[in-house]
C-alpha positions as CSV (number, residue, x, y, z in Angstrom):
1,M,-3.0,-20.4,29.7
2,K,-0.7,-19.9,26.6
3,D,-2.0,-18.1,23.5
4,L,-0.6,-18.8,20.1
5,L,-1.6,-16.8,17.0
6,I,-1.8,-18.7,13.7
7,R,-2.7,-17.4,10.3
8,D,-3.0,-20.4,8.0
9,R,-5.4,-18.4,5.7
10,P,-6.1,-14.7,5.5
11,D,-9.7,-15.3,6.6
12,R,-8.6,-17.5,9.5
13,L,-6.4,-15.6,11.9
14,R,-6.8,-17.9,14.8
15,I,-5.7,-17.9,18.4
16,L,-4.9,-21.2,19.9
17,M,-5.4,-21.3,23.7
18,V,-3.5,-24.1,25.3
19,R,-4.6,-24.9,28.8
20,R,-3.2,-27.4,31.3
21,R,-5.7,-28.8,33.8
22,G,-4.2,-31.3,36.0
23,S,-2.4,-33.8,33.8
24,T,-4.4,-33.0,30.6
25,W,-4.0,-30.3,28.0
26,S,-6.9,-28.8,26.0
27,V,-6.7,-26.7,22.8
28,I,-9.3,-24.2,21.7
29,S,-9.0,-22.9,18.1
30,R,-11.2,-20.0,17.1
31,P,-10.9,-17.0,14.8
32,L,-9.2,-14.2,16.7
33,W,-12.0,-11.7,16.0
34,E,-14.7,-13.9,17.5
35,F,-13.6,-12.9,21.0
36,R,-10.6,-10.6,21.1
37,I,-11.7,-7.6,19.0
38,A,-14.9,-5.9,20.1
39,E,-17.6,-5.5,17.4
40,D,-17.6,-1.7,17.9
41,A,-13.8,-1.4,17.6
42,I,-12.1,1.0,15.2
43,V,-9.1,-0.4,13.3
44,H,-6.6,2.0,11.6
45,Y,-3.8,0.8,9.4
46,D,-2.0,4.2,9.4
47,V,0.4,3.3,6.6
48,P,0.8,4.3,2.9
49,G,-2.4,2.9,1.2
50,G,-3.9,2.0,4.6
51,V,-7.4,2.3,5.8
52,K,-9.4,3.2,8.9
53,K,-12.7,1.3,9.4
54,P,-15.1,0.1,12.0
55,W,-14.2,-3.6,12.8
56,P,-17.2,-5.1,11.0
57,E,-16.1,-3.3,7.8
58,M,-12.4,-4.1,8.3
59,K,-13.3,-7.9,8.6
60,Q,-14.7,-7.6,5.1
61,W,-11.7,-5.6,3.7
62,L,-8.9,-7.7,5.2
63,P,-9.2,-10.9,3.0
64,G,-9.0,-8.8,-0.2
65,G,-6.0,-6.7,1.1
66,L,-4.1,-9.8,2.2
67,Q,-4.6,-11.8,-1.0
68,L,-2.1,-9.4,-2.7
69,F,0.7,-11.3,-0.8
70,R,2.0,-14.7,-1.5
71,V,3.7,-14.7,1.9
72,T,3.2,-12.6,5.1
73,Q,5.4,-13.0,8.2
74,H,5.0,-10.8,11.3
75,N,7.8,-10.9,13.8
76,M,6.5,-9.2,16.9
77,S,8.2,-8.0,20.1
78,N,6.9,-8.7,23.5
79,P,4.0,-6.3,24.2
80,L,4.1,-3.6,26.8
81,V,0.7,-3.7,28.6
82,E,-0.5,-1.0,31.0
83,F,-3.6,-1.7,33.1
84,A,-6.0,0.8,34.5
85,G,-8.9,-1.0,36.1
86,D,-11.2,-2.4,33.4
87,R,-9.1,-0.7,30.7
88,A,-5.7,-1.4,29.3
89,S,-3.4,-0.3,26.5
90,S,-0.7,-2.3,24.8
91,T,2.2,-1.4,22.4
92,T,3.9,-4.0,20.3
93,Y,6.7,-3.4,17.8
94,G,6.7,-5.5,14.6
95,H,9.0,-6.3,11.7
96,L,6.6,-7.4,9.0
97,I,7.6,-9.1,5.7
98,H,5.3,-9.3,2.7
99,V,6.2,-11.1,-0.6
100,Q,4.3,-10.4,-3.8
101,Q,4.5,-12.7,-6.8
102,H,4.2,-10.8,-10.1
103,K,2.4,-12.0,-13.1
104,D,5.7,-12.1,-15.0
105,G,7.0,-14.7,-12.5
106,S,9.3,-12.3,-10.6
107,S,8.7,-11.4,-6.9
108,T,9.3,-8.4,-4.6
109,V,9.7,-8.2,-0.9
110,M,8.4,-5.3,1.3
111,R,9.7,-5.0,4.8
112,H,7.7,-2.9,7.2
113,H,8.7,-1.8,10.7
114,T,5.6,-0.8,12.7
115,I,4.0,-0.3,16.0
116,Y,0.6,-1.9,17.0
117,R,-1.2,0.3,19.6
118,D,-4.2,-1.3,21.1
119,E,-6.8,-0.1,23.6
120,W,-8.4,-2.9,25.5
121,V,-11.6,-3.1,27.7
122,R,-12.6,-5.9,30.0
123,S,-16.0,-7.4,29.0
124,A,-18.1,-10.4,30.1
125,E,-16.1,-12.4,27.4
126,G,-12.7,-11.3,28.7
127,W,-10.3,-8.6,27.5
128,Q,-11.2,-7.2,24.0
129,I,-9.6,-4.7,21.7
130,R,-11.7,-1.6,21.4
131,S,-9.3,0.3,19.2
132,R,-6.2,-0.7,17.1
133,T,-3.8,1.5,15.2
134,L,-0.9,0.1,13.2
135,S,1.6,2.9,12.7
136,N,4.4,3.0,10.1
137,L,7.9,3.5,11.3
138,Y,9.7,2.5,8.1
139,M,9.0,0.7,4.9
140,D,11.5,-0.8,2.5
141,G,10.3,-2.1,-0.9
142,P,7.2,-1.5,-3.0
143,V,3.7,-2.7,-2.8
144,F,1.9,-3.4,-6.1
145,G,-1.9,-3.5,-6.8
146,P,-4.0,-6.4,-8.0
147,D,-3.4,-5.6,-11.6
148,R,0.3,-6.4,-11.3
149,V,0.5,-9.4,-9.0
150,E,-0.9,-12.9,-8.5
151,L,-3.7,-13.1,-5.9
152,Y,-3.6,-15.7,-3.2
153,P,-6.7,-16.7,-1.2
154,S,-4.3,-17.9,1.4
155,P,-0.5,-17.5,1.9
156,E,1.8,-20.1,0.6
157,P,5.1,-21.4,1.9
158,Y,8.1,-19.5,0.5
């Protein structure tokens, strides 16, 4: 099985699972949080202006937070995964790029170097994230609030 993450809209972070069975391929497309993040998970964006919320609240917060950006691009490293029975932890480094379009027509770019640290648990539905922390290593460029930038219900090509 091969998993591909796709975010074609802020409210539609999806994982595509591509499976080969014999000579046929099947593709399943579902929102990531339907089966990879546990409902009782805590998600912490430990960055300037970040938040820490239980997953049900974070799901509500994310679309508003992401609409500040015309473009988001996350370049992720291969994760380091450590298993311990029905639990696991993973560490993934990322170089995140966010573009904001200002109301005056100009744009700014914020580059963010970060680490995702996830705690996983095996459930009846498969492996699920029980806790996620996004930690800031370095940020270059400003982030402006909704009063200064255009809002985008979904990212646009740059």
